[in-house]
C-alpha positions, 0 to 999 in steps of 0.5 A, a space after each residue: 863816785 857812788 859814795 858820793 851819791 849816797 852821802 848827797 841823798 843822805 842830805 836830801 832826805 835830812 834836808 826834808 826832816 829838817 825842812 819840817 822844822 824850819 831848821 833849813 830856813 837859816 841855811 837857805 837865807 844865808 844861800 840866798 844873802 851870799 848869791 845876791 851879795 855876788 851876782 845882784 838881787 835880779 834872779 832873771 840875772 843871777 842864776 845862783 840867786 835863783 836856784 837859792 830862791 827856788 830852794 827856799 820856795 821848795 821848803 815853804 820859806 816865806 817870801 818876806 824871809 826871802 825878800 829880806 835876805 836878798 836886801 840883806 845880800 845887795 847891802 839895802 838892810 846895812 847887816 853884816 856881809 856874809 863870807 864863803 869859808 870852806 873847812 877841811 880836816 879828817 874824820 875817823 880813819 883818817 877820811 878827808 871832809 870838806 865842809 862849804 860854810 857861808 858865815 857872817 863871823 868867822 871867828 865864831 864859825 872856826 872854833 865851832 867847827 874845830 869842837 865838832 871835829 875833835 869831839 867826834 874822832 876827827 881833826 880840823 885841818 889846814 886849808 889845802 889838806 885834803 882839797 887836793 883830793 875833791 873836784 868841783 862838779 855839777 851834780 845830778 841824781 836821779 831816781 833810776 826807777 823813775 826816769 828814762 835813763 836814755 833820755 836823760 843822757 841824751 840831754 846831758 851829752 848834748 848840754 855839756 855832761 860829762 859823765 852818767 853812771 848808775 850808781 850801786 844804790 840804783 841811782 842815776 847820777 850826772 856830772 858836769 863842769 861847774 860852768 856847764 851846770 846852769 846850762 844842763 840844770 835848764 835842759 833838764 828843766 826844759 825836758 821836765 826831768 827833775 832830779 832829786 838832787 842838783 848842785 855844784 859840789 865836791 866830789 872825791 876823786 876815789 873813796 876810802 874804805 874803813 871798817 864798819 865800827 869806824 864808818 859809823 864814827 864817821 857818818 856821825 861826825 858828817 852828820 853833825 858837821 852838816 847839822 851847823 847852822 853855818 854849813 851848806 855842804 860836806 863832802 867826803 870820800 868815805 865809801 858810805 856802804 850799806 852797812 853804814 846805814 843800818 842804823 839809818 
């Protein structure tokens, strides 16, 4: 899972840059809308909404924007509903790619996704073409040097954690079932242990090795997909080595 940890951290760093120029607000608004749409507008009773609001506050999204997004999700504003759509495809070297998106117009989003894939050496596939290569998991990534590994492991094992490992880039990674994500997230919060990354995401069962040139082409595709306004999360089975990050 080390490859996923690296990609998760790349997305985390990129998110900070996007937040600095306000680009992240659109994606976070959609996450709030979807959470309120599926579970109601009370964050105390809707953990997904609470997390989406916390993520928005972390990048200084104005309260008015958050309130508008909640109203849209609960249907009070009368705007078009947002739906979750997962796009699957292949990148250079045949690496598998999953794009989890939120859109209010799939007739707009699908052609845009197909164009990004085709322009950067990939191919948008049919539903199910690569999803069998991934498992949905709760993921928590901690700075390996700045956290008490024994304490993290203890809390993880007591609250539904399935696996705790140190990745090859020095991070401490915890995974769990999506059903246990909320319990484990709250346990870490209570213990004042703050992960760099926390999300429910798709993790590859195994990773794929490609040569450096192919890998860098695949990375460009991943970054372009992640940059699309409707895309919430990108997952891949590409093994992201240090060579692929040399131009980062």
